[in-house]
C-alpha positions as CSV (number, residue, x, y, z in Angstrom):
1,M,59.5,7.3,29.6
2,K,60.4,4.7,27.4
3,T,58.8,1.9,29.6
4,Q,55.5,3.5,29.6
5,W,55.3,4.2,25.5
6,G,56.2,0.1,25.6
7,R,53.6,-0.9,28.1
8,M,50.6,1.2,26.1
9,A,51.7,-0.5,22.8
10,L,52.0,-3.9,23.9
11,T,48.5,-3.2,25.5
12,A,47.6,-2.1,22.3
13,I,48.9,-4.6,20.5
14,L,46.9,-7.2,23.2
15,S,44.0,-5.5,22.5
16,L,44.0,-5.6,19.0
17,S,44.6,-9.1,19.1
18,L,42.3,-9.9,21.4
19,V,39.4,-7.9,18.9
20,G,40.7,-9.9,15.6
21,G,40.7,-12.9,17.5
22,I,36.9,-12.4,18.9
23,A,36.2,-11.5,14.8
24,V,37.5,-14.7,13.6
25,A,35.6,-16.5,15.9
26,Q,32.6,-14.9,15.0
27,E,33.1,-15.2,11.3
28,Y,33.9,-19.1,11.8
29,T,30.6,-19.3,14.3
30,N,28.5,-17.5,11.4
31,Q,29.8,-19.6,8.7
32,S,29.6,-23.1,10.9
33,V,25.7,-22.0,11.6
34,D,25.1,-21.1,8.0
35,Q,26.4,-24.4,7.0
36,T,24.5,-26.3,9.5
37,R,21.4,-24.5,8.4
38,S,22.6,-25.2,5.2
39,V,22.6,-29.1,5.6
40,D,19.0,-28.9,7.3
41,Q,17.3,-27.1,4.6
42,T,19.0,-29.7,2.0
43,K,17.3,-32.6,3.8
44,Q,14.1,-30.8,3.0
45,F,14.4,-30.8,-0.4
46,Q,13.4,-34.4,-1.2
47,P,11.4,-34.2,-4.7
48,K,9.5,-36.9,-6.2
49,L,10.4,-36.4,-10.2
50,E,8.3,-37.8,-12.6
51,K,7.6,-37.3,-16.5
52,A,4.4,-36.0,-17.5
53,K,4.6,-38.0,-20.7
54,D,4.9,-41.0,-18.6
55,L,1.6,-39.8,-15.9
56,I,-0.5,-38.9,-19.0
57,G,-2.1,-42.1,-20.0
58,M,-1.2,-43.8,-16.8
59,K,-3.5,-46.5,-15.6
60,V,-5.4,-45.5,-12.5
61,I,-6.9,-48.1,-9.6
62,N,-9.1,-47.5,-6.1
63,R,-7.3,-49.4,-3.7
64,D,-9.8,-52.7,-4.0
65,G,-7.2,-52.6,-7.7
66,T,-10.2,-52.1,-9.7
67,R,-9.4,-50.4,-12.7
68,L,-10.9,-47.1,-13.0
69,G,-9.4,-45.5,-16.2
70,T,-6.6,-43.6,-17.3
71,I,-4.9,-40.1,-17.0
72,E,-6.1,-38.3,-20.2
73,D,-4.5,-35.1,-19.2
74,I,-2.6,-32.9,-16.7
75,V,-4.2,-29.1,-16.1
76,L,-2.0,-26.4,-14.6
77,T,-2.9,-23.5,-12.8
78,P,-3.2,-20.0,-14.7
79,Q,-0.2,-19.4,-13.4
80,R,1.4,-22.5,-14.6
81,D,3.4,-23.4,-11.7
82,A,1.6,-25.6,-9.9
83,I,-0.9,-29.1,-11.2
84,S,-4.2,-27.3,-10.9
85,Y,-5.6,-31.2,-11.2
86,A,-5.6,-34.8,-13.5
87,A,-8.7,-35.0,-16.0
88,L,-9.6,-39.1,-15.4
89,S,-11.0,-40.7,-18.3
90,Y,-13.7,-43.2,-17.0
91,G,-15.7,-46.0,-19.4
92,G,-16.0,-45.5,-22.6
93,T,-14.0,-47.5,-25.3
94,F,-10.1,-48.2,-25.2
95,G,-9.5,-45.4,-23.0
96,M,-11.7,-43.4,-25.7
97,G,-15.3,-41.3,-25.5
98,G,-15.4,-42.1,-21.4
99,K,-16.4,-39.7,-18.9
100,L,-13.9,-37.1,-17.8
101,F,-13.5,-35.7,-14.0
102,A,-11.2,-33.1,-12.6
103,V,-9.7,-34.7,-9.8
104,P,-7.7,-32.9,-7.5
105,W,-3.9,-33.9,-7.5
106,S,-3.4,-34.9,-4.0
107,A,-6.0,-37.7,-4.2
108,F,-3.8,-39.8,-5.9
109,E,-0.8,-41.9,-5.1
110,I,1.4,-43.1,-7.2
111,R,2.2,-47.0,-6.6
112,P,4.9,-49.0,-8.5
113,Q,3.9,-52.5,-10.1
114,E,5.3,-55.6,-11.4
115,Q,3.8,-54.1,-14.8
116,G,4.7,-50.1,-14.1
117,K,3.6,-47.8,-12.3
118,V,0.1,-46.9,-11.6
119,L,-1.9,-44.2,-10.0
120,V,-4.1,-45.1,-6.7
121,L,-7.3,-43.6,-6.5
122,N,-9.4,-43.8,-3.3
123,V,-12.8,-43.8,-4.7
124,D,-15.3,-46.2,-5.2
125,E,-16.4,-47.0,-9.1
126,N,-20.0,-46.6,-8.2
127,Y,-19.3,-42.9,-7.5
128,L,-17.8,-42.7,-11.0
129,K,-20.9,-44.8,-13.0
130,T,-23.1,-42.4,-11.0
131,A,-21.6,-38.7,-10.6
132,T,-21.3,-36.3,-13.3
133,G,-18.3,-35.7,-15.5
134,F,-17.2,-32.0,-17.1
135,D,-17.5,-31.2,-20.8
136,R,-14.7,-32.1,-23.0
137,D,-15.6,-28.9,-24.7
138,H,-15.7,-26.5,-21.6
139,W,-12.7,-27.9,-19.6
140,P,-12.9,-26.7,-16.0
141,L,-9.6,-24.2,-14.8
142,V,-9.7,-26.3,-11.2
143,A,-10.7,-29.3,-9.2
144,D,-14.5,-30.8,-9.2
145,R,-15.5,-28.7,-6.0
146,N,-17.8,-31.8,-6.0
147,W,-15.1,-34.4,-5.8
148,P,-15.5,-36.6,-2.3
149,L,-13.4,-35.3,0.3
150,S,-12.1,-38.4,1.9
151,T,-10.0,-39.0,-1.0
152,E,-8.3,-35.7,0.1
153,A,-8.2,-36.1,3.3
154,R,-5.8,-39.2,3.0
155,N,-2.7,-38.8,4.9
156,V,0.0,-37.7,3.1
157,P,4.2,-39.2,4.8
158,G,5.4,-36.0,6.6
159,E,2.2,-34.6,6.1
160,Q,-0.1,-33.5,9.5
161,P,-4.0,-34.7,8.9
162,R,-6.4,-32.3,8.1
163,S,-8.7,-31.2,10.5
164,E,-12.1,-31.0,10.4
165,M,-12.5,-27.6,10.0
166,E,-10.1,-27.5,7.1
167,Q,-11.5,-30.1,5.2
168,G,-14.1,-28.1,5.0
169,M,-12.4,-25.3,4.1
170,A,-10.9,-27.5,1.4
171,A,-13.9,-28.4,0.2
172,E,-15.7,-25.0,0.1
173,S,-12.4,-23.6,-1.6
174,H,-13.3,-25.8,-4.9
175,Q,-14.8,-23.6,-7.3
176,Q,-14.9,-24.8,-10.8
177,P,-14.4,-22.1,-13.3
178,T,-14.4,-23.7,-16.8
179,Y,-12.8,-22.1,-20.1
180,S,-14.1,-22.4,-23.7
181,P,-13.5,-20.4,-27.2
182,Q,-15.6,-18.1,-26.2
183,D,-14.6,-17.0,-22.9
184,T,-13.1,-13.9,-22.8
185,E,-13.0,-12.5,-19.3
186,R,-13.5,-14.7,-16.0
187,T,-14.0,-13.1,-12.3
188,A,-12.7,-15.7,-9.3
189,P,-13.6,-15.0,-5.9
190,G,-11.5,-11.8,-4.4
191,T,-10.3,-10.6,-7.5
192,T,-11.0,-8.3,-10.1
193,P,-11.9,-9.5,-13.9
194,T,-9.1,-10.5,-16.2
195,T,-9.0,-12.5,-19.5
196,S,-9.4,-16.1,-19.2
197,P,-5.8,-18.6,-20.2
198,D,-6.4,-20.6,-22.8
199,I,-7.1,-23.6,-21.8
200,K,-4.7,-25.3,-24.6
201,Y,-2.0,-23.7,-22.8
202,L,-2.7,-25.2,-19.4
203,R,-2.8,-28.9,-20.2
204,L,0.4,-30.5,-20.7
205,S,-0.5,-32.6,-23.6
206,K,-0.8,-29.4,-25.5
207,L,2.4,-27.8,-24.2
208,I,4.5,-30.3,-25.1
209,G,5.6,-30.1,-28.4
210,T,6.1,-26.1,-28.2
211,T,8.5,-24.5,-30.3
212,V,11.0,-22.6,-28.0
213,K,12.5,-19.1,-29.2
214,N,14.7,-17.1,-27.5
215,S,14.4,-13.3,-27.5
216,E,15.6,-12.8,-30.8
217,G,12.8,-15.2,-32.3
218,T,15.5,-17.6,-33.4
219,N,14.5,-21.7,-32.6
220,I,16.0,-23.3,-29.9
221,G,13.9,-26.5,-30.1
222,K,10.7,-28.0,-28.8
223,L,9.4,-28.3,-25.1
224,N,10.1,-32.6,-25.4
225,N,8.7,-32.8,-21.6
226,V,8.0,-31.5,-18.5
227,M,9.4,-32.8,-15.0
228,L,6.4,-32.7,-12.1
229,D,7.5,-33.1,-8.6
230,V,4.2,-35.3,-7.9
231,N,5.0,-35.2,-3.7
232,K,4.2,-30.9,-4.2
233,G,2.1,-30.6,-7.3
234,K,5.1,-28.3,-8.6
235,V,6.1,-28.0,-11.6
236,A,10.2,-28.4,-12.0
237,Y,11.8,-28.1,-15.3
238,G,11.3,-28.5,-18.9
239,I,12.7,-30.8,-20.8
240,L,14.3,-29.3,-24.0
241,S,15.3,-31.2,-27.0
242,V,17.5,-28.8,-28.7
243,D,17.8,-27.6,-32.0
244,R,21.0,-28.6,-33.9
245,S,21.3,-25.5,-36.2
246,F,21.4,-23.5,-32.7
247,L,23.5,-25.9,-30.5
248,G,25.8,-26.8,-33.3
249,T,24.9,-31.0,-32.9
250,S,21.9,-33.3,-32.7
251,G,20.5,-35.6,-29.7
252,R,21.3,-32.9,-27.2
253,W,18.6,-32.1,-24.1
254,A,19.0,-29.7,-21.9
255,A,16.7,-29.5,-18.3
256,I,15.6,-25.8,-17.7
257,P,14.0,-24.8,-14.5
258,W,10.4,-23.9,-15.5
259,S,10.1,-20.5,-14.0
260,A,12.7,-19.6,-16.8
261,I,10.1,-20.2,-19.3
262,R,7.4,-18.1,-20.7
263,I,4.7,-19.3,-22.7
264,D,3.2,-16.9,-25.3
265,E,-0.2,-17.5,-25.8
266,Q,-0.7,-15.0,-28.9
267,Q,2.2,-16.9,-30.9
268,G,1.4,-20.5,-29.4
269,V,5.4,-20.7,-28.6
270,A,7.3,-20.9,-25.4
271,M,10.2,-18.2,-24.7
272,L,13.5,-18.4,-23.2
273,N,16.1,-16.5,-22.6
274,V,19.4,-18.3,-23.1
275,D,22.4,-18.2,-25.1
276,R,24.6,-20.8,-27.3
277,N,27.1,-21.3,-24.1
278,T,24.7,-21.9,-21.4
279,L,22.6,-24.2,-23.2
280,Q,25.8,-26.2,-23.8
281,A,27.1,-26.3,-20.6
282,I,24.2,-28.0,-19.5
283,A,22.8,-30.1,-22.5
284,F,22.9,-34.0,-21.7
285,D,22.3,-36.8,-23.9
286,E,18.8,-38.1,-24.3
287,N,19.8,-41.4,-22.8
288,H,21.3,-40.2,-19.8
289,F,19.2,-38.2,-18.1
290,P,21.0,-36.3,-15.0
291,N,19.7,-36.6,-11.2
292,F,17.4,-34.1,-10.9
293,A,17.0,-35.1,-6.8
294,D,20.6,-33.9,-6.3
295,P,19.7,-30.5,-4.6
296,Q,23.3,-29.2,-5.4
297,Y,23.0,-30.0,-9.8
298,S,19.0,-28.0,-9.0
299,R,20.3,-25.5,-6.9
300,D,23.2,-25.1,-9.3
301,L,20.4,-25.1,-12.5
302,Y,18.3,-22.4,-10.8
303,Q,21.2,-20.0,-10.4
304,R,22.5,-20.3,-13.9
305,F,19.0,-18.8,-15.0
306,N,19.0,-16.5,-12.1
307,V,15.2,-17.8,-11.1
308,R,13.6,-18.7,-8.1
309,P,13.8,-22.2,-7.2
310,Y,10.1,-23.6,-7.1
311,W,11.1,-25.2,-3.5
312,E,11.8,-22.0,-1.9
313,A,7.8,-21.5,-2.0
314,L,7.7,-24.8,-0.2
315,G,9.7,-23.4,3.0
316,Y,12.9,-24.2,1.5
317,V,15.2,-20.8,1.7
318,P,18.7,-20.7,0.9
319,S,21.5,-19.5,3.5
320,E,23.1,-16.5,3.6
321,Q,26.3,-17.6,2.5
322,E,24.2,-19.5,-0.8
323,R,22.2,-16.3,-1.3
324,H,25.7,-14.4,-1.7
325,T,27.0,-16.7,-3.7
326,M,24.3,-16.9,-6.6
327,P,24.9,-14.8,-9.4
328,G,23.4,-11.3,-9.9
329,A,22.6,-11.9,-6.2
330,A,23.7,-8.1,-5.6
331,N,21.1,-7.0,-8.9
332,S,18.7,-9.3,-8.8
333,E,15.1,-9.9,-6.8
334,N,14.6,-13.0,-8.8
335,V,16.9,-14.6,-5.7
336,Q,16.1,-13.1,-2.9
337,P,14.1,-15.6,-0.4
338,R,10.7,-14.8,0.0
339,G,10.8,-16.2,3.8
340,G,7.9,-18.4,4.2
341,I,5.8,-20.0,2.4
342,D,4.2,-18.4,-0.3
343,E,0.4,-19.9,-0.5
344,P,-0.7,-23.1,1.0
345,M,-0.9,-26.1,-1.3
346,D,-3.7,-28.5,-1.0
347,Y,-2.3,-32.4,-0.8
């Protein structure tokens, strides 16, 4: 009898050990797959970040080296999460009084030169001489629908060339609504009428310098600059110059995920829900900018503010392990992955 019970106990122990071993092996396998996926996804995150202040006023040339003008401003989409177009100033005297063209951002490429970076635009100067730009008092909300399609059909590294059908669809999709102070409503194709956004709060030259306040109405600082992922045409970060009275020290700056900043048009301010300790933890000296291209730094920054990283909408989705470690992951919908591309970007 004792022998039988001994055999049964031994069998039970061996069974439990086997099950435990399988569970451990499965967990190890899942972790390995998760880590591999995380590494692969991190490789996809290769932003090319530029400061809006550097782009506004930048010289524009064509591929023959002919100077075409300068960038007068960069206009965001009504959602303020991406570039709608760049306003090219052509002609005039000393860059003043020239014609303005709403050029699709995908038409430009940044090229380094000995004197600094320039934007290259694949268009003949004769086109700009004869084409009609837009009225300075009526800025369009989107790029010029009549812009030469050839400038948009250029091949971007890592992107498949467009078919003729795709090029035609892109041309047809270029609606050109405009905004003037007298406008109150606008109806876009396939949407219901909504209040038209004030173009002042879509132009980066106007947004830069905006006062930033927290939910209690306390001045935090000013929006000193905006970081753009120029390869994707997305807005990545707002650069905040922190008010000395809020942080207790001067000369401190902070990079804020753009999706954490809300523009209040009625008050003419930017709203940011942040406390002093969080701002102190991410603050840096204006002469020592962090490496925004570092995936780990970027993920940590977005996690601090519990907002969705802009690159997720471009195909990057955090691994299961990363999502579980995000602050507030169990309680916030903001950190859940979209599972794919929200909308096609025109670049």
